[in-house]
KEGU-396074 format. One record per residue (C-alpha): residue in three letters; z, x negated, y. Coordinates in steps of 0.02 Angstrom, whole numbers, padded with zeros to 5 digits, always signed. Layout:
# KEGU-396074
ALAZXY/...
# end
This chain:
# KEGU-396074
MET+00380-00571-00925/ALA+00368-00509-00786/LYS+00236-00345-00773/LEU+00143-00313-00621/THR+00085-00113-00583/ILE-00033-00063-00422/ILE-00036+00091-00341/THR-00180+00129-00257/GLY-00301+00265-00193/PRO-00350+00317-00004/MET-00265+00352+00149/PHE-00130+00512+00121/SER-00131+00502-00080/GLY+00062+00459-00087/LYS+00052+00254-00125/SER+00203+00248-00011/GLU+00303+00402-00101/GLU+00265+00333-00270/LEU+00336+00172-00195/ILE+00488+00253-00127/ARG+00508+00348-00299/VAL+00502+00169-00413/VAL+00656+00110-00279/LYS+00749+00253-00305/ARG+00720+00245-00502/LEU+00788+00049-00507/GLY+00932+00110-00407/TYR+00988+00221-00531/ALA+00976+00081-00657/ARG+01074-00026-00549/GLN+00928-00151-00515/THR+00896-00226-00334/ALA+00728-00215-00256/LEU+00645-00334-00150/ILE+00553-00262-00026/LEU+00408-00312+00073/LYS+00281-00258+00212/PRO+00174-00338+00332/ALA+00220-00382+00494/ARG+00009-00322+00555/ASP+00065-00148+00495/THR+00164-00106+00664/ARG+00197+00048+00637/GLN+00382+00047+00562/ASN+00465-00075+00487/SER+00500+00003+00315/ILE+00396+00097+00193/ARG+00379+00269+00216/SER+00322+00425+00155/ARG+00248+00550+00268/ILE+00176+00727+00280/LEU+00069+00823+00367/ALA+00137+00950+00510/ASP+00044+01094+00542/ASN-00003+01002+00725/GLY-00110+00895+00623/GLN+00019+00737+00660/THR+00124+00655+00528/LYS+00285+00644+00522/THR+00403+00540+00404/ALA+00465+00642+00238/ASP+00546+00473+00155/GLU+00614+00284+00192/ILE+00654+00124+00170/PRO+00708-00008+00246/ALA+00595-00183+00212/TYR+00570-00365+00257/GLU+00419-00399+00361/VAL+00315-00547+00302/SER+00208-00632+00453/ASP+00146-00780+00361/GLN+00122-00864+00170/ALA+00282-00955+00216/SER+00394-00797+00252/PHE+00345-00716+00088/GLN+00380-00885-00002/GLU+00529-00906+00059/LEU+00590-00724+00066/VAL+00531-00729-00123/SER+00634-00901-00168/THR+00782-00855-00082/LYS+00838-00673-00084/SER+00901-00585-00262/TYR+00803-00440-00343/ASP+00777-00371-00512/ALA+00595-00301-00450/LEU+00456-00343-00316/ILE+00393-00220-00209/ILE+00277-00221-00091/ASP+00183-00072+00014/GLU+00009-00121+00122/ALA-00053-00229+00028/HIS-00226-00228+00100/PHE-00172-00305+00254/PHE-00112-00449+00182/PRO-00222-00613+00173/LEU-00309-00645+00021/TRP-00164-00782-00001/LEU-00043-00622-00068/ALA-00133-00632-00234/ASP-00129-00810-00260/GLU+00048-00779-00241/ILE+00071-00634-00355/PHE-00002-00751-00519/LYS+00127-00881-00462/LEU+00272-00752-00482/LEU+00210-00644-00657/THR+00299-00818-00733/ILE+00449-00761-00684/LYS+00553-00570-00751/ALA+00559-00473-00598/ASP+00425-00341-00615/ILE+00305-00331-00454/TYR+00241-00174-00387/ILE+00113-00152-00245/ALA+00043-00018-00154/GLY-00121-00027-00054/LEU-00288+00032+00008/ASP-00407-00013-00138/GLN-00564+00013-00019/THR-00602-00017+00190/ALA-00669+00144+00259/TRP-00838+00061+00233/GLY-00786+00079+00051/LYS-00795-00105-00008/ASN-00651-00205-00071/PHE-00510-00197+00043/GLY-00431-00369+00066/PRO-00326-00441-00072/MET-00322-00281-00196/GLY-00481-00316-00290/GLU-00395-00478-00361/LEU-00230-00379-00347/LEU-00292-00261-00472/ALA-00402-00382-00587/MET-00245-00475-00646/ALA-00130-00285-00656/ASP-00035-00238-00798/GLN-00042-00055-00735/VAL-00154+00028-00633/ILE-00091+00192-00536/LYS-00239+00278-00462/LEU-00198+00417-00354/THR-00310+00534-00272/ALA-00273+00620-00088/VAL-00353+00817-00039/CYS-00510+00803+00058/PHE-00495+00852+00241/GLN-00653+00917+00266/CYS-00667+01036+00084/GLY-00481+01026-00002/ALA-00578+00940-00162/SER-00493+00788-00239/ALA-00506+00626-00115/ASN-00513+00454-00168/MET-00620+00388-00005/THR-00529+00358+00174/PHE-00666+00398+00319/ARG-00630+00317+00500/ALA-00664+00430+00636/GLU-00650+00280+00766/ALA-00801+00142+00734/GLY-00775-00023+00786/ALA-00796-00211+00713/ASN-00658-00232+00645/ILE-00614-00186+00470/VAL-00439-00164+00482/GLN-00360-00040+00630/VAL-00191+00009+00603/GLY-00162+00200+00614/ASP-00165+00370+00562/ALA-00197+00542+00543/GLU-00271+00519+00725/ILE-00407+00409+00652/TYR-00416+00420+00469/GLU-00415+00550+00342/ALA-00444+00561+00141/ARG-00613+00628+00110/CYS-00708+00653-00065/ARG-00856+00559-00102/GLN-00943+00705-00054/CYS-00870+00722+00123/TRP-00880+00550+00164/GLN-00978+00444+00294/GLU-00975+00264+00307/PRO-00892+00246+00510/LYS-01044+00207+00630/
# end
């Protein structure tokens, strides 16, 4: 049976970096990976790990190409027509709720599934399909970051720019990792 592994945590915790590590390990085992990301994430058409430069901007540390998924039909087409030993999905929180239903169906095949995404919004609430995905996971890897304010272990994402939209694609110019003590709900 397929195994579902969820990699989660706040922004800047290394979720994409962990997915890249999984893909590299699959390569050493001569296994293929189908790598997907939501088209809604307009930052790049790849899975990219990043590091924070001295000037406060992020820069790419490692990167692997990914297919962009714009809707449920394109997801279904990719997973049914491509050959792969493992399915890799990054930024799962940007997908609509249908992703959890599709993953549930795919768990009857033999390909392992690795999914990374934020488990919480900047308001500390469940983010997109992540709650359902976490509930059906065989393994959960919960990463932490370093609090941008005090340096403690961070498990929350703080958004400096408020606004009504839960989803706002951005990076260090908008978001920070924060510990619970330093975290504030966006105004």
